[in-house]
Gaussian input, Z-matrix of N, CA and C with variables (Angstrom, degrees):
# hf/3-21g

backbone

0 1
 N
 C     1     B1
 C     2     B2     1     A1
 N     3     B3     2     A2     1     D1
 C     4     B4     3     A3     2     D2
 C     5     B5     4     A4     3     D3
 N     6     B6     5     A5     4     D4
 C     7     B7     6     A6     5     D5
 C     8     B8     7     A7     6     D6
 N     9     B9     8     A8     7     D7
 C    10    B10     9     A9     8     D8
 C    11    B11    10    A10     9     D9
 N    12    B12    11    A11    10    D10
 C    13    B13    12    A12    11    D11
 C    14    B14    13    A13    12    D12
 N    15    B15    14    A14    13    D13
 C    16    B16    15    A15    14    D14
 C    17    B17    16    A16    15    D15
 N    18    B18    17    A17    16    D16
 C    19    B19    18    A18    17    D17
 C    20    B20    19    A19    18    D18
 N    21    B21    20    A20    19    D19
 C    22    B22    21    A21    20    D20
 C    23    B23    22    A22    21    D21
 N    24    B24    23    A23    22    D22
 C    25    B25    24    A24    23    D23
 C    26    B26    25    A25    24    D24
 N    27    B27    26    A26    25    D25
 C    28    B28    27    A27    26    D26
 C    29    B29    28    A28    27    D27
 N    30    B30    29    A29    28    D28
 C    31    B31    30    A30    29    D29
 C    32    B32    31    A31    30    D30
 N    33    B33    32    A32    31    D31
 C    34    B34    33    A33    32    D32
 C    35    B35    34    A34    33    D33
 N    36    B36    35    A35    34    D34
 C    37    B37    36    A36    35    D35
 C    38    B38    37    A37    36    D36
 N    39    B39    38    A38    37    D37
 C    40    B40    39    A39    38    D38
 C    41    B41    40    A40    39    D39
 N    42    B42    41    A41    40    D40
 C    43    B43    42    A42    41    D41
 C    44    B44    43    A43    42    D42
 N    45    B45    44    A44    43    D43
 C    46    B46    45    A45    44    D44
 C    47    B47    46    A46    45    D45
 N    48    B48    47    A47    46    D46
 C    49    B49    48    A48    47    D47
 C    50    B50    49    A49    48    D48
 N    51    B51    50    A50    49    D49
 C    52    B52    51    A51    50    D50
 C    53    B53    52    A52    51    D51
 N    54    B54    53    A53    52    D52
 C    55    B55    54    A54    53    D53
 C    56    B56    55    A55    54    D54
 N    57    B57    56    A56    55    D55
 C    58    B58    57    A57    56    D56
 C    59    B59    58    A58    57    D57
 N    60    B60    59    A59    58    D58
 C    61    B61    60    A60    59    D59
 C    62    B62    61    A61    60    D60
 N    63    B63    62    A62    61    D61
 C    64    B64    63    A63    62    D62
 C    65    B65    64    A64    63    D63
 N    66    B66    65    A65    64    D64
 C    67    B67    66    A66    65    D65
 C    68    B68    67    A67    66    D66
 N    69    B69    68    A68    67    D67
 C    70    B70    69    A69    68    D68
 C    71    B71    70    A70    69    D69
 N    72    B72    71    A71    70    D70
 C    73    B73    72    A72    71    D71
 C    74    B74    73    A73    72    D72
 N    75    B75    74    A74    73    D73
 C    76    B76    75    A75    74    D74
 C    77    B77    76    A76    75    D75
 N    78    B78    77    A77    76    D76
 C    79    B79    78    A78    77    D77
 C    80    B80    79    A79    78    D78
 N    81    B81    80    A80    79    D79
 C    82    B82    81    A81    80    D80
 C    83    B83    82    A82    81    D81
 N    84    B84    83    A83    82    D82
 C    85    B85    84    A84    83    D83
 C    86    B86    85    A85    84    D84
 N    87    B87    86    A86    85    D85
 C    88    B88    87    A87    86    D86
 C    89    B89    88    A88    87    D87
 N    90    B90    89    A89    88    D88
 C    91    B91    90    A90    89    D89
 C    92    B92    91    A91    90    D90
 N    93    B93    92    A92    91    D91
 C    94    B94    93    A93    92    D92
 C    95    B95    94    A94    93    D93
 N    96    B96    95    A95    94    D94
 C    97    B97    96    A96    95    D95
 C    98    B98    97    A97    96    D96
 N    99    B99    98    A98    97    D97
 C   100   B100    99    A99    98    D98
 C   101   B101   100   A100    99    D99
 N   102   B102   101   A101   100   D100
 C   103   B103   102   A102   101   D101
 C   104   B104   103   A103   102   D102
 N   105   B105   104   A104   103   D103
 C   106   B106   105   A105   104   D104
 C   107   B107   106   A106   105   D105
 N   108   B108   107   A107   106   D106
 C   109   B109   108   A108   107   D107
 C   110   B110   109   A109   108   D108
 N   111   B111   110   A110   109   D109
 C   112   B112   111   A111   110   D110
 C   113   B113   112   A112   111   D111
 N   114   B114   113   A113   112   D112
 C   115   B115   114   A114   113   D113
 C   116   B116   115   A115   114   D114
 N   117   B117   116   A116   115   D115
 C   118   B118   117   A117   116   D116
 C   119   B119   118   A118   117   D117
 N   120   B120   119   A119   118   D118
 C   121   B121   120   A120   119   D119
 C   122   B122   121   A121   120   D120
 N   123   B123   122   A122   121   D121
 C   124   B124   123   A123   122   D122
 C   125   B125   124   A124   123   D123
 N   126   B126   125   A125   124   D124
 C   127   B127   126   A126   125   D125
 C   128   B128   127   A127   126   D126
 N   129   B129   128   A128   127   D127
 C   130   B130   129   A129   128   D128
 C   131   B131   130   A130   129   D129
 N   132   B132   131   A131   130   D130
 C   133   B133   132   A132   131   D131
 C   134   B134   133   A133   132   D132
 N   135   B135   134   A134   133   D133
 C   136   B136   135   A135   134   D134
 C   137   B137   136   A136   135   D135
 N   138   B138   137   A137   136   D136
 C   139   B139   138   A138   137   D137
 C   140   B140   139   A139   138   D138
 N   141   B141   140   A140   139   D139
 C   142   B142   141   A141   140   D140
 C   143   B143   142   A142   141   D141
 N   144   B144   143   A143   142   D142
 C   145   B145   144   A144   143   D143
 C   146   B146   145   A145   144   D144
 N   147   B147   146   A146   145   D145
 C   148   B148   147   A147   146   D146
 C   149   B149   148   A148   147   D147
 N   150   B150   149   A149   148   D148
 C   151   B151   150   A150   149   D149
 C   152   B152   151   A151   150   D150
 N   153   B153   152   A152   151   D151
 C   154   B154   153   A153   152   D152
 C   155   B155   154   A154   153   D153
 N   156   B156   155   A155   154   D154
 C   157   B157   156   A156   155   D155
 C   158   B158   157   A157   156   D156
 N   159   B159   158   A158   157   D157
 C   160   B160   159   A159   158   D158
 C   161   B161   160   A160   159   D159
 N   162   B162   161   A161   160   D160
 C   163   B163   162   A162   161   D161
 C   164   B164   163   A163   162   D162
 N   165   B165   164   A164   163   D163
 C   166   B166   165   A165   164   D164
 C   167   B167   166   A166   165   D165
 N   168   B168   167   A167   166   D166
 C   169   B169   168   A168   167   D167
 C   170   B170   169   A169   168   D168
 N   171   B171   170   A170   169   D169
 C   172   B172   171   A171   170   D170
 C   173   B173   172   A172   171   D171
 N   174   B174   173   A173   172   D172
 C   175   B175   174   A174   173   D173
 C   176   B176   175   A175   174   D174
 N   177   B177   176   A176   175   D175
 C   178   B178   177   A177   176   D176
 C   179   B179   178   A178   177   D177
 N   180   B180   179   A179   178   D178
 C   181   B181   180   A180   179   D179
 C   182   B182   181   A181   180   D180
 N   183   B183   182   A182   181   D181
 C   184   B184   183   A183   182   D182
 C   185   B185   184   A184   183   D183
 N   186   B186   185   A185   184   D184
 C   187   B187   186   A186   185   D185
 C   188   B188   187   A187   186   D186
 N   189   B189   188   A188   187   D187
 C   190   B190   189   A189   188   D188
 C   191   B191   190   A190   189   D189
 N   192   B192   191   A191   190   D190
 C   193   B193   192   A192   191   D191
 C   194   B194   193   A193   192   D192
 N   195   B195   194   A194   193   D193
 C   196   B196   195   A195   194   D194
 C   197   B197   196   A196   195   D195
 N   198   B198   197   A197   196   D196
 C   199   B199   198   A198   197   D197
 C   200   B200   199   A199   198   D198
 N   201   B201   200   A200   199   D199
 C   202   B202   201   A201   200   D200
 C   203   B203   202   A202   201   D201
 N   204   B204   203   A203   202   D202
 C   205   B205   204   A204   203   D203
 C   206   B206   205   A205   204   D204
 N   207   B207   206   A206   205   D205
 C   208   B208   207   A207   206   D206
 C   209   B209   208   A208   207   D207
 N   210   B210   209   A209   208   D208
 C   211   B211   210   A210   209   D209
 C   212   B212   211   A211   210   D210
 N   213   B213   212   A212   211   D211
 C   214   B214   213   A213   212   D212
 C   215   B215   214   A214   213   D213
 N   216   B216   215   A215   214   D214
 C   217   B217   216   A216   215   D215
 C   218   B218   217   A217   216   D216
 N   219   B219   218   A218   217   D217
 C   220   B220   219   A219   218   D218
 C   221   B221   220   A220   219   D219
 N   222   B222   221   A221   220   D220
 C   223   B223   222   A222   221   D221
 C   224   B224   223   A223   222   D222
 N   225   B225   224   A224   223   D223
 C   226   B226   225   A225   224   D224
 C   227   B227   226   A226   225   D225
 N   228   B228   227   A227   226   D226
 C   229   B229   228   A228   227   D227
 C   230   B230   229   A229   228   D228
 N   231   B231   230   A230   229   D229
 C   232   B232   231   A231   230   D230
 C   233   B233   232   A232   231   D231

   B1=1.4332
   B2=1.5688
   B3=1.1628
   B4=1.5461
   B5=1.5467
   B6=1.2985
   B7=1.4007
   B8=1.5379
   B9=1.2974
   B10=1.4547
   B11=1.5261
   B12=1.3166
   B13=1.4704
   B14=1.4899
   B15=1.3193
   B16=1.5028
   B17=1.5009
   B18=1.3585
   B19=1.4665
   B20=1.5232
   B21=1.3099
   B22=1.4261
   B23=1.5623
   B24=1.3702
   B25=1.4946
   B26=1.5774
   B27=1.2568
   B28=1.4862
   B29=1.5374
   B30=1.2963
   B31=1.4542
   B32=1.5344
   B33=1.2686
   B34=1.4807
   B35=1.4979
   B36=1.3571
   B37=1.4818
   B38=1.5500
   B39=1.3702
   B40=1.3985
   B41=1.4836
   B42=1.2939
   B43=1.4446
   B44=1.5038
   B45=1.3005
   B46=1.4734
   B47=1.5869
   B48=1.3618
   B49=1.4995
   B50=1.5331
   B51=1.3625
   B52=1.4343
   B53=1.5243
   B54=1.3316
   B55=1.4207
   B56=1.5292
   B57=1.3608
   B58=1.4163
   B59=1.4651
   B60=1.3010
   B61=1.4649
   B62=1.4846
   B63=1.3346
   B64=1.4828
   B65=1.6244
   B66=1.2447
   B67=1.4863
   B68=1.4911
   B69=1.3478
   B70=1.4547
   B71=1.5291
   B72=1.3009
   B73=1.5042
   B74=1.4670
   B75=1.3120
   B76=1.4463
   B77=1.5360
   B78=1.2917
   B79=1.4834
   B80=1.5049
   B81=1.4389
   B82=1.5025
   B83=1.5540
   B84=1.3039
   B85=1.4933
   B86=1.5030
   B87=1.3642
   B88=1.4826
   B89=1.5791
   B90=1.3131
   B91=1.4687
   B92=1.4664
   B93=1.4231
   B94=1.3953
   B95=1.5131
   B96=1.3911
   B97=1.4510
   B98=1.5143
   B99=1.2928
   B100=1.5228
   B101=1.5528
   B102=1.3303
   B103=1.4088
   B104=1.5487
   B105=1.2989
   B106=1.4904
   B107=1.5366
   B108=1.2781
   B109=1.4861
   B110=1.5218
   B111=1.3374
   B112=1.4987
   B113=1.4719
   B114=1.3345
   B115=1.4573
   B116=1.5735
   B117=1.3254
   B118=1.4598
   B119=1.5911
   B120=1.3820
   B121=1.4346
   B122=1.5016
   B123=1.3756
   B124=1.4018
   B125=1.5746
   B126=1.3612
   B127=1.4319
   B128=1.5418
   B129=1.4013
   B130=1.4620
   B131=1.5589
   B132=1.3444
   B133=1.4367
   B134=1.5325
   B135=1.3457
   B136=1.4481
   B137=1.4957
   B138=1.3554
   B139=1.4843
   B140=1.5110
   B141=1.3180
   B142=1.4895
   B143=1.5325
   B144=1.3019
   B145=1.5581
   B146=1.4814
   B147=1.3224
   B148=1.4525
   B149=1.6141
   B150=1.3508
   B151=1.4987
   B152=1.5430
   B153=1.3041
   B154=1.5311
   B155=1.5378
   B156=1.2689
   B157=1.4212
   B158=1.5846
   B159=1.3710
   B160=1.4377
   B161=1.5144
   B162=1.3480
   B163=1.4594
   B164=1.5243
   B165=1.2622
   B166=1.4679
   B167=1.5615
   B168=1.3100
   B169=1.4163
   B170=1.5520
   B171=1.3452
   B172=1.5543
   B173=1.4989
   B174=1.2715
   B175=1.4748
   B176=1.4728
   B177=1.3686
   B178=1.4267
   B179=1.5729
   B180=1.2767
   B181=1.4363
   B182=1.5384
   B183=1.3122
   B184=1.4800
   B185=1.5044
   B186=1.2442
   B187=1.4080
   B188=1.5599
   B189=1.2926
   B190=1.5035
   B191=1.5101
   B192=1.3142
   B193=1.4873
   B194=1.5088
   B195=1.3017
   B196=1.5037
   B197=1.4901
   B198=1.1910
   B199=1.4891
   B200=1.5517
   B201=1.3162
   B202=1.5184
   B203=1.5079
   B204=1.2662
   B205=1.4322
   B206=1.4960
   B207=1.3345
   B208=1.4810
   B209=1.4993
   B210=1.3810
   B211=1.4904
   B212=1.5387
   B213=1.3324
   B214=1.3878
   B215=1.5140
   B216=1.3648
   B217=1.4232
   B218=1.5639
   B219=1.3114
   B220=1.5048
   B221=1.5461
   B222=1.2689
   B223=1.4978
   B224=1.4990
   B225=1.2532
   B226=1.4318
   B227=1.5204
   B228=1.2563
   B229=1.4303
   B230=1.5111
   B231=1.2920
   B232=1.4329
   B233=1.4954
   A1=111.06
   A2=113.76
   A3=120.30
   A4=110.14
   A5=115.78
   A6=120.40
   A7=107.96
   A8=116.94
   A9=121.73
   A10=111.61
   A11=116.36
   A12=121.57
   A13=110.87
   A14=117.59
   A15=123.36
   A16=108.68
   A17=115.84
   A18=119.01
   A19=111.42
   A20=118.70
   A21=119.25
   A22=115.36
   A23=112.38
   A24=116.92
   A25=112.05
   A26=114.42
   A27=120.40
   A28=106.73
   A29=115.06
   A30=117.83
   A31=111.36
   A32=121.55
   A33=122.58
   A34=109.57
   A35=120.23
   A36=120.94
   A37=109.39
   A38=118.83
   A39=119.62
   A40=108.75
   A41=119.82
   A42=120.90
   A43=115.00
   A44=116.49
   A45=121.23
   A46=111.17
   A47=109.37
   A48=113.77
   A49=113.44
   A50=114.74
   A51=117.63
   A52=112.75
   A53=121.44
   A54=121.03
   A55=111.88
   A56=119.13
   A57=124.31
   A58=113.12
   A59=121.90
   A60=124.14
   A61=109.31
   A62=119.35
   A63=119.09
   A64=105.76
   A65=115.32
   A66=119.58
   A67=113.59
   A68=114.22
   A69=120.59
   A70=111.18
   A71=119.04
   A72=120.26
   A73=108.79
   A74=120.70
   A75=122.95
   A76=110.15
   A77=118.02
   A78=122.21
   A79=114.00
   A80=114.62
   A81=121.11
   A82=109.03
   A83=121.00
   A84=121.91
   A85=106.50
   A86=114.48
   A87=121.81
   A88=114.66
   A89=114.20
   A90=120.83
   A91=111.84
   A92=119.84
   A93=124.41
   A94=116.09
   A95=113.40
   A96=119.43
   A97=111.47
   A98=118.20
   A99=119.40
   A100=108.61
   A101=117.02
   A102=119.82
   A103=115.18
   A104=114.40
   A105=122.62
   A106=110.24
   A107=116.98
   A108=122.74
   A109=110.24
   A110=115.66
   A111=120.91
   A112=111.29
   A113=118.85
   A114=127.13
   A115=110.01
   A116=117.84
   A117=115.60
   A118=112.00
   A119=114.57
   A120=118.65
   A121=104.58
   A122=120.83
   A123=124.59
   A124=116.79
   A125=111.09
   A126=117.73
   A127=115.09
   A128=113.58
   A129=115.88
   A130=107.69
   A131=114.80
   A132=121.01
   A133=104.96
   A134=115.62
   A135=119.15
   A136=110.54
   A137=113.80
   A138=116.45
   A139=113.43
   A140=114.58
   A141=125.58
   A142=119.72
   A143=114.03
   A144=114.83
   A145=105.80
   A146=114.78
   A147=121.69
   A148=105.64
   A149=109.88
   A150=115.09
   A151=109.58
   A152=111.53
   A153=118.62
   A154=106.27
   A155=121.16
   A156=123.91
   A157=106.06
   A158=116.46
   A159=120.78
   A160=110.57
   A161=115.86
   A162=116.90
   A163=113.49
   A164=116.11
   A165=121.93
   A166=106.59
   A167=115.90
   A168=118.46
   A169=110.08
   A170=111.09
   A171=114.03
   A172=111.65
   A173=111.63
   A174=121.27
   A175=110.16
   A176=117.59
   A177=121.33
   A178=109.88
   A179=114.10
   A180=121.55
   A181=108.65
   A182=118.05
   A183=118.92
   A184=112.08
   A185=119.45
   A186=123.84
   A187=111.69
   A188=117.16
   A189=116.80
   A190=110.63
   A191=110.66
   A192=116.47
   A193=107.51
   A194=115.50
   A195=122.27
   A196=114.93
   A197=119.63
   A198=123.59
   A199=110.03
   A200=111.96
   A201=116.21
   A202=110.07
   A203=116.95
   A204=124.77
   A205=108.91
   A206=114.67
   A207=120.60
   A208=108.40
   A209=114.65
   A210=118.93
   A211=107.10
   A212=117.61
   A213=122.28
   A214=108.53
   A215=113.94
   A216=118.93
   A217=106.79
   A218=115.93
   A219=117.86
   A220=111.32
   A221=113.82
   A222=117.34
   A223=107.66
   A224=116.39
   A225=124.89
   A226=110.15
   A227=119.22
   A228=122.41
   A229=110.75
   A230=117.36
   A231=121.25
   A232=112.78
   D1=144.31
   D2=179.97
   D3=-97.11
   D4=140.32
   D5=-178.97
   D6=-135.22
   D7=133.46
   D8=176.47
   D9=-101.86
   D10=123.51
   D11=-177.63
   D12=-56.71
   D13=133.26
   D14=177.60
   D15=-105.18
   D16=160.67
   D17=179.57
   D18=-59.26
   D19=130.02
   D20=-178.80
   D21=99.77
   D22=-16.43
   D23=179.33
   D24=-69.92
   D25=150.21
   D26=160.99
   D27=-137.87
   D28=165.77
   D29=-174.12
   D30=-63.30
   D31=-30.91
   D32=174.95
   D33=-63.45
   D34=-47.14
   D35=-176.40
   D36=-69.46
   D37=-34.26
   D38=177.92
   D39=-66.53
   D40=-47.06
   D41=177.85
   D42=-58.07
   D43=-41.46
   D44=176.42
   D45=-60.89
   D46=-46.77
   D47=-179.20
   D48=-55.79
   D49=-34.55
   D50=-179.50
   D51=-98.69
   D52=8.93
   D53=165.76
   D54=96.53
   D55=11.83
   D56=177.67
   D57=-91.18
   D58=143.15
   D59=-178.21
   D60=-88.25
   D61=-15.26
   D62=-171.78
   D63=-141.86
   D64=130.10
   D65=-180.00
   D66=-63.08
   D67=-26.35
   D68=-177.77
   D69=-63.55
   D70=-23.63
   D71=179.00
   D72=-66.09
   D73=-34.55
   D74=177.09
   D75=-81.86
   D76=-50.84
   D77=-175.45
   D78=-57.90
   D79=-40.69
   D80=-172.31
   D81=-90.70
   D82=-2.15
   D83=179.37
   D84=-62.36
   D85=142.24
   D86=176.58
   D87=-55.23
   D88=-29.56
   D89=-178.90
   D90=-70.17
   D91=-9.50
   D92=-178.98
   D93=-113.72
   D94=20.79
   D95=-177.77
   D96=-61.24
   D97=-41.19
   D98=-179.36
   D99=-68.40
   D100=-36.59
   D101=173.19
   D102=-59.97
   D103=-42.63
   D104=177.47
   D105=-61.01
   D106=-39.15
   D107=178.85
   D108=-68.76
   D109=-39.66
   D110=178.01
   D111=-71.57
   D112=-37.99
   D113=-174.85
   D114=-124.67
   D115=75.01
   D116=-174.52
   D117=-73.23
   D118=-11.82
   D119=175.68
   D120=-105.05
   D121=110.96
   D122=-177.01
   D123=-66.23
   D124=-12.37
   D125=176.15
   D126=-81.27
   D127=-15.09
   D128=-179.74
   D129=-115.09
   D130=100.25
   D131=174.30
   D132=-124.26
   D133=159.82
   D134=-175.39
   D135=-134.51
   D136=155.95
   D137=176.73
   D138=-53.76
   D139=145.40
   D140=-171.03
   D141=64.76
   D142=5.28
   D143=163.72
   D144=-61.01
   D145=148.27
   D146=-174.28
   D147=-112.40
   D148=125.92
   D149=176.13
   D150=-119.91
   D151=147.28
   D152=171.31
   D153=-87.38
   D154=126.32
   D155=175.60
   D156=-105.90
   D157=115.57
   D158=179.78
   D159=-70.61
   D160=159.91
   D161=173.07
   D162=-65.96
   D163=142.22
   D164=179.22
   D165=-83.99
   D166=117.58
   D167=178.61
   D168=-104.43
   D169=118.39
   D170=-177.09
   D171=-63.80
   D172=144.06
   D173=176.14
   D174=-88.99
   D175=134.35
   D176=173.67
   D177=-120.94
   D178=127.82
   D179=177.64
   D180=-112.65
   D181=128.53
   D182=175.52
   D183=-62.35
   D184=135.71
   D185=174.37
   D186=-153.80
   D187=130.44
   D188=-178.08
   D189=-78.84
   D190=152.47
   D191=-178.64
   D192=-80.68
   D193=156.09
   D194=-177.76
   D195=75.30
   D196=12.15
   D197=178.40
   D198=-128.22
   D199=155.29
   D200=176.05
   D201=-83.95
   D202=142.36
   D203=177.42
   D204=-137.96
   D205=143.13
   D206=178.98
   D207=-116.64
   D208=117.83
   D209=178.35
   D210=-109.50
   D211=134.61
   D212=-179.31
   D213=-112.94
   D214=124.07
   D215=-179.78
   D216=-85.74
   D217=123.63
   D218=174.01
   D219=-110.31
   D220=154.16
   D221=-179.72
   D222=-172.16
   D223=176.96
   D224=-178.72
   D225=-102.86
   D226=125.24
   D227=177.48
   D228=-76.32
   D229=127.81
   D230=179.46
   D231=-88.35

């Protein structure tokens, strides 16, 4: 999917909006190689910049029923 940066966006907010825990998932995707050449500093993006948003693939962890499991959410603080 293609996304055009809006005023006030940052890569972290775009990633969060689309369900990603880390902005690098979008920025470093091969579909954004032209964007990375245009914007080598990921902190400087501008309205109307075009980004490719990859599909979100849900993670599945095996866990048996009837037992306690602890899942830890990891991510990058913006």
